[in-house]
C-alpha atoms as a printed R data frame, in Angstrom:
    type eleno elety resid chain resno      x        y      z
1   ATOM     1    CA   UNK     A     1 56.399 -120.360  4.451
2   ATOM     2    CA   UNK     A     2 57.171 -117.253  5.644
3   ATOM     3    CA   UNK     A     3 54.378 -116.757  8.353
4   ATOM     4    CA   UNK     A     4 55.733 -120.356  9.549
5   ATOM     5    CA   UNK     A     5 59.071 -118.820  9.924
6   ATOM     6    CA   UNK     A     6 57.798 -115.737 11.396
7   ATOM     7    CA   UNK     A     7 55.645 -117.248 14.062
8   ATOM     8    CA   UNK     A     8 58.074 -119.119 16.415
9   ATOM     9    CA   UNK     A     9 60.371 -115.315 16.858
10  ATOM    10    CA   UNK     A    10 57.017 -113.504 17.359
11  ATOM    11    CA   UNK     A    11 55.921 -116.392 20.287
12  ATOM    12    CA   UNK     A    12 59.331 -115.862 21.749
13  ATOM    13    CA   UNK     A    13 58.966 -111.994 22.342
14  ATOM    14    CA   UNK     A    14 55.577 -112.295 23.368
15  ATOM    15    CA   UNK     A    15 57.214 -114.899 25.996
16  ATOM    16    CA   UNK     A    16 59.771 -112.123 27.128
17  ATOM    17    CA   UNK     A    17 57.594 -109.355 27.613
18  ATOM    18    CA   UNK     A    18 54.966 -110.961 29.622
19  ATOM    19    CA   UNK     A    19 58.406 -112.292 31.801
20  ATOM    20    CA   UNK     A    20 59.518 -108.362 31.825
21  ATOM    21    CA   UNK     A    21 56.135 -107.644 33.143
22  ATOM    22    CA   UNK     A    22 55.111 -110.182 35.331
23  ATOM    23    CA   UNK     A    23 57.205 -108.736 38.107
24  ATOM    24    CA   UNK     A    24 56.447 -105.374 37.758
25  ATOM    25    CA   UNK     A    25 54.478 -103.125 40.464
26  ATOM    26    CA   UNK     A    26 50.559 -102.942 39.479
27  ATOM    27    CA   UNK     A    27 48.850 -100.212 41.420
28  ATOM    28    CA   UNK     A    28 45.207 -100.449 42.775
29  ATOM    29    CA   UNK     A    29 44.486  -96.787 43.141
30  ATOM    30    CA   UNK     A    30 46.379  -93.456 42.552
31  ATOM    31    CA   UNK     A    31 45.394  -91.000 45.690
32  ATOM    32    CA   UNK     A    32 47.619  -87.953 45.644
33  ATOM    33    CA   UNK     A    33 48.828  -86.886 49.573
34  ATOM    34    CA   UNK     A    34 48.099  -83.035 49.950
35  ATOM    35    CA   UNK     A    35 51.252  -81.621 51.347
36  ATOM    36    CA   UNK     A    36 52.145  -81.788 54.880
37  ATOM    37    CA   UNK     A    37 54.711  -80.659 57.435
38  ATOM    38    CA   UNK     A    38 54.206  -82.105 60.989
39  ATOM    39    CA   UNK     A    39 56.727  -82.637 63.586
40  ATOM    40    CA   UNK     A    40 58.036  -85.733 64.447
41  ATOM    41    CA   UNK     A    41 59.287  -88.329 68.024
42  ATOM    42    CA   UNK     A    42 62.283  -86.221 67.596
43  ATOM    43    CA   UNK     A    43 60.749  -83.021 67.567
44  ATOM    44    CA   UNK     A    44 62.111  -82.424 63.785
45  ATOM    45    CA   UNK     A    45 60.007  -81.004 60.731
46  ATOM    46    CA   UNK     A    46 58.352  -83.666 58.348
47  ATOM    47    CA   UNK     A    47 57.180  -82.687 55.336
48  ATOM    48    CA   UNK     A    48 55.935  -84.529 52.198
49  ATOM    49    CA   UNK     A    49 58.470  -82.871 50.037
50  ATOM    50    CA   UNK     A    50 60.908  -84.704 52.875
51  ATOM    51    CA   UNK     A    51 59.352  -88.273 51.785
52  ATOM    52    CA   UNK     A    52 59.709  -87.643 48.094
53  ATOM    53    CA   UNK     A    53 61.785  -90.229 46.221
54  ATOM    54    CA   UNK     A    54 61.267  -92.599 49.108
55  ATOM    55    CA   UNK     A    55 58.527  -95.692 49.056
56  ATOM    56    CA   UNK     A    56 56.522  -95.986 52.201
57  ATOM    57    CA   UNK     A    57 53.742  -97.029 54.147
58  ATOM    58    CA   UNK     A    58 51.475  -94.899 56.628
59  ATOM    59    CA   UNK     A    59 49.404  -95.490 59.167
60  ATOM    60    CA   UNK     A    60 46.689  -93.893 61.633
61  ATOM    61    CA   UNK     A    61 47.295  -94.349 65.292
62  ATOM    62    CA   UNK     A    62 47.394  -92.670 68.310
63  ATOM    63    CA   UNK     A    63 49.017  -93.929 71.797
64  ATOM    64    CA   UNK     A    64 45.849  -94.285 73.964
65  ATOM    65    CA   UNK     A    65 44.150  -96.745 71.729
66  ATOM    66    CA   UNK     A    66 43.629 -100.316 73.813
67  ATOM    67    CA   UNK     A    67 42.110 -101.965 70.737
68  ATOM    68    CA   UNK     A    68 43.469 -101.635 67.078
69  ATOM    69    CA   UNK     A    69 46.492  -99.699 67.334
70  ATOM    70    CA   UNK     A    70 48.099 -101.817 69.390
71  ATOM    71    CA   UNK     A    71 48.090 -104.932 66.890
72  ATOM    72    CA   UNK     A    72 48.897 -102.374 64.348
73  ATOM    73    CA   UNK     A    73 51.878 -101.244 65.611
74  ATOM    74    CA   UNK     A    74 52.957 -105.081 66.134
75  ATOM    75    CA   UNK     A    75 52.472 -105.947 63.156
76  ATOM    76    CA   UNK     A    76 53.932 -102.657 61.532
77  ATOM    77    CA   UNK     A    77 57.205 -103.637 63.121
78  ATOM    78    CA   UNK     A    78 56.916 -107.701 61.691
79  ATOM    79    CA   UNK     A    79 56.984 -105.909 57.952
80  ATOM    80    CA   UNK     A    80 59.738 -103.692 59.103
81  ATOM    81    CA   UNK     A    81 61.768 -107.035 60.594
82  ATOM    82    CA   UNK     A    82 60.238 -108.601 57.142
83  ATOM    83    CA   UNK     A    83 62.062 -106.241 55.374
84  ATOM    84    CA   UNK     A    84 65.173 -105.990 56.929
85  ATOM    85    CA   UNK     A    85 65.202 -110.056 56.350
86  ATOM    86    CA   UNK     A    86 64.953 -109.629 53.083
87  ATOM    87    CA   UNK     A    87 67.329 -106.665 52.791
88  ATOM    88    CA   UNK     A    88 65.314 -103.359 51.748
89  ATOM    89    CA   UNK     A    89 66.468 -100.545 52.820
90  ATOM    90    CA   UNK     A    90 65.290  -97.530 51.079
91  ATOM    91    CA   UNK     A    91 61.721  -96.935 52.899
92  ATOM    92    CA   UNK     A    92 59.953  -94.953 55.576
93  ATOM    93    CA   UNK     A    93 57.099  -96.083 57.785
94  ATOM    94    CA   UNK     A    94 55.254  -93.237 58.771
95  ATOM    95    CA   UNK     A    95 52.605  -93.078 61.301
96  ATOM    96    CA   UNK     A    96 49.948  -89.838 62.178
97  ATOM    97    CA   UNK     A    97 48.727  -89.821 65.379
98  ATOM    98    CA   UNK     A    98 44.862  -89.034 65.146
99  ATOM    99    CA   UNK     A    99 45.037  -87.887 68.669
100 ATOM   100    CA   UNK     A   100 47.872  -84.994 69.087
101 ATOM   101    CA   UNK     A   101 47.097  -82.796 71.531
102 ATOM   102    CA   UNK     A   102 47.700  -86.111 73.869
103 ATOM   103    CA   UNK     A   103 50.564  -87.206 71.200
104 ATOM   104    CA   UNK     A   104 53.446  -84.618 72.127
105 ATOM   105    CA   UNK     A   105 57.095  -85.848 70.397
106 ATOM   106    CA   UNK     A   106 58.069  -86.578 73.731
107 ATOM   107    CA   UNK     A   107 54.966  -88.784 74.377
108 ATOM   108    CA   UNK     A   108 55.476  -90.879 71.077
109 ATOM   109    CA   UNK     A   109 58.959  -91.574 71.191
110 ATOM   110    CA   UNK     A   110 58.349  -93.254 74.259
111 ATOM   111    CA   UNK     A   111 55.475  -95.133 72.902
112 ATOM   112    CA   UNK     A   112 57.891  -95.991 69.680
113 ATOM   113    CA   UNK     A   113 59.795  -97.423 72.327
114 ATOM   114    CA   UNK     A   114 56.981 -100.173 73.532
115 ATOM   115    CA   UNK     A   115 57.543 -102.065 70.386
116 ATOM   116    CA   UNK     A   116 60.320 -104.084 68.930
117 ATOM   117    CA   UNK     A   117 61.518 -101.732 66.378
118 ATOM   118    CA   UNK     A   118 64.497 -103.091 63.928
119 ATOM   119    CA   UNK     A   119 65.851  -99.641 62.772
120 ATOM   120    CA   UNK     A   120 63.991  -96.197 64.697
121 ATOM   121    CA   UNK     A   121 65.573  -94.310 62.216
122 ATOM   122    CA   UNK     A   122 62.589  -95.737 59.345
123 ATOM   123    CA   UNK     A   123 60.319  -94.643 61.544
124 ATOM   124    CA   UNK     A   124 58.565  -90.823 61.142
125 ATOM   125    CA   UNK     A   125 55.643  -90.741 64.307
126 ATOM   126    CA   UNK     A   126 54.485  -87.415 63.452
127 ATOM   127    CA   UNK     A   127 52.247  -85.479 65.328
128 ATOM   128    CA   UNK     A   128 51.943  -81.306 65.583
129 ATOM   129    CA   UNK     A   129 48.122  -80.209 64.362
130 ATOM   130    CA   UNK     A   130 44.888  -80.253 65.386
131 ATOM   131    CA   UNK     A   131 42.460  -83.594 65.046
132 ATOM   132    CA   UNK     A   132 40.102  -81.753 62.653
133 ATOM   133    CA   UNK     A   133 43.080  -81.482 60.272
134 ATOM   134    CA   UNK     A   134 44.714  -85.159 61.216
135 ATOM   135    CA   UNK     A   135 40.825  -86.154 59.873
136 ATOM   136    CA   UNK     A   136 39.973  -84.147 56.941
137 ATOM   137    CA   UNK     A   137 43.845  -84.905 55.850
138 ATOM   138    CA   UNK     A   138 42.855  -88.692 56.477
139 ATOM   139    CA   UNK     A   139 39.340  -88.216 54.259
140 ATOM   140    CA   UNK     A   140 41.141  -86.284 51.185
141 ATOM   141    CA   UNK     A   141 44.837  -88.170 50.525
142 ATOM   142    CA   UNK     A   142 44.071  -91.366 51.790
143 ATOM   143    CA   UNK     A   143 40.264  -91.881 51.720
144 ATOM   144    CA   UNK     A   144 40.198  -93.309 55.100
145 ATOM   145    CA   UNK     A   145 38.117  -92.152 58.294
146 ATOM   146    CA   UNK     A   146 39.180  -90.530 61.293
147 ATOM   147    CA   UNK     A   147 36.137  -89.395 64.067
148 ATOM   148    CA   UNK     A   148 35.919  -88.696 67.424
149 ATOM   149    CA   UNK     A   149 33.680  -91.058 69.021
150 ATOM   150    CA   UNK     A   150 31.602  -88.575 71.662
151 ATOM   151    CA   UNK     A   151 31.706  -89.174 74.821
152 ATOM   152    CA   UNK     A   152 35.002  -91.125 74.926
153 ATOM   153    CA   UNK     A   153 38.859  -90.700 74.636
154 ATOM   154    CA   UNK     A   154 38.848  -93.480 71.912
155 ATOM   155    CA   UNK     A   155 38.954  -91.795 68.313
156 ATOM   156    CA   UNK     A   156 37.031  -93.571 65.408
157 ATOM   157    CA   UNK     A   157 39.594  -94.921 62.455
158 ATOM   158    CA   UNK     A   158 40.680  -97.341 59.724
159 ATOM   159    CA   UNK     A   159 42.836  -99.992 60.724
160 ATOM   160    CA   UNK     A   160 45.157  -99.777 56.736
161 ATOM   161    CA   UNK     A   161 48.308  -99.946 56.610
162 ATOM   162    CA   UNK     A   162 48.629  -97.298 53.333
163 ATOM   163    CA   UNK     A   163 51.774  -97.895 50.427
164 ATOM   164    CA   UNK     A   164 53.100  -95.292 49.229
165 ATOM   165    CA   UNK     A   165 55.147  -94.374 46.515
166 ATOM   166    CA   UNK     A   166 57.804  -91.988 45.056
167 ATOM   167    CA   UNK     A   167 55.794  -89.241 43.827
168 ATOM   168    CA   UNK     A   168 53.720  -89.144 47.507
169 ATOM   169    CA   UNK     A   169 50.512  -91.279 45.993
170 ATOM   170    CA   UNK     A   170 48.837  -93.265 48.106
171 ATOM   171    CA   UNK     A   171 49.066  -96.763 45.599
172 ATOM   172    CA   UNK     A   172 47.895  -99.883 47.786
173 ATOM   173    CA   UNK     A   173 46.270 -100.535 51.014
174 ATOM   174    CA   UNK     A   174 45.809 -103.695 53.345
175 ATOM   175    CA   UNK     A   175 44.624 -104.376 56.481
176 ATOM   176    CA   UNK     A   176 47.037 -103.685 58.978
177 ATOM   177    CA   UNK     A   177 45.130 -105.289 61.890
178 ATOM   178    CA   UNK     A   178 44.332 -108.924 61.004
179 ATOM   179    CA   UNK     A   179 45.475 -110.933 58.178
180 ATOM   180    CA   UNK     A   180 47.883 -109.083 57.609
181 ATOM   181    CA   UNK     A   181 49.008 -109.845 54.185
182 ATOM   182    CA   UNK     A   182 53.053 -109.741 54.999
183 ATOM   183    CA   UNK     A   183 54.368 -111.254 51.879
184 ATOM   184    CA   UNK     A   184 51.960 -108.817 49.287
185 ATOM   185    CA   UNK     A   185 53.656 -106.140 51.246
186 ATOM   186    CA   UNK     A   186 56.756 -106.835 51.025
187 ATOM   187    CA   UNK     A   187 56.431 -108.516 47.138
188 ATOM   188    CA   UNK     A   188 54.614 -104.668 46.637
189 ATOM   189    CA   UNK     A   189 57.368 -102.334 48.605
190 ATOM   190    CA   UNK     A   190 60.156 -104.248 46.352
191 ATOM   191    CA   UNK     A   191 58.837 -103.744 42.968
192 ATOM   192    CA   UNK     A   192 58.341 -100.648 43.339
193 ATOM   193    CA   UNK     A   193 61.275  -99.610 45.116
194 ATOM   194    CA   UNK     A   194 63.345 -100.727 41.785
195 ATOM   195    CA   UNK     A   195 60.711  -99.702 39.610
196 ATOM   196    CA   UNK     A   196 62.262  -96.228 40.839
197 ATOM   197    CA   UNK     A   197 65.479  -97.406 41.287
């Protein structure tokens, strides 16, 4: 008799616990980002420590890229627009230049102005390092490839958007060029921000 009475309560607890965890964030990976301090489009220093405590989306792009980067930038502005529509504010978008010799802060500022940015304060366009350094950094911290193409101004790179948590860890990766999973990105960012609140 006692077991029969206990069963509904056990089921109720299970249901409550599963409902609480359903909206939580689930990481696909946890890549620790190596410390860095680079220069943004305003000629200001931006470090990993400056970004700690915030959720951010990262991408690797360069301004003379004609194939992958323009659609990536357009898609990232679409993510920003959708986040604004959802009232999400506590995040950053960080773009690492993979052609730092060309991409000075001034060039990056002009490049950013070509796109339909909602809030430039959300964007950090980073440069101020050697290309070999950013290639090693991309491989070590983001598990993504950056490499020169022989006899070309082009640089080979992945077309991913990487989601970084408040502790400076890459936790998810999305296609940033085609079939961008906007709804999933927004959902994940909201869940991650809520967890850190």
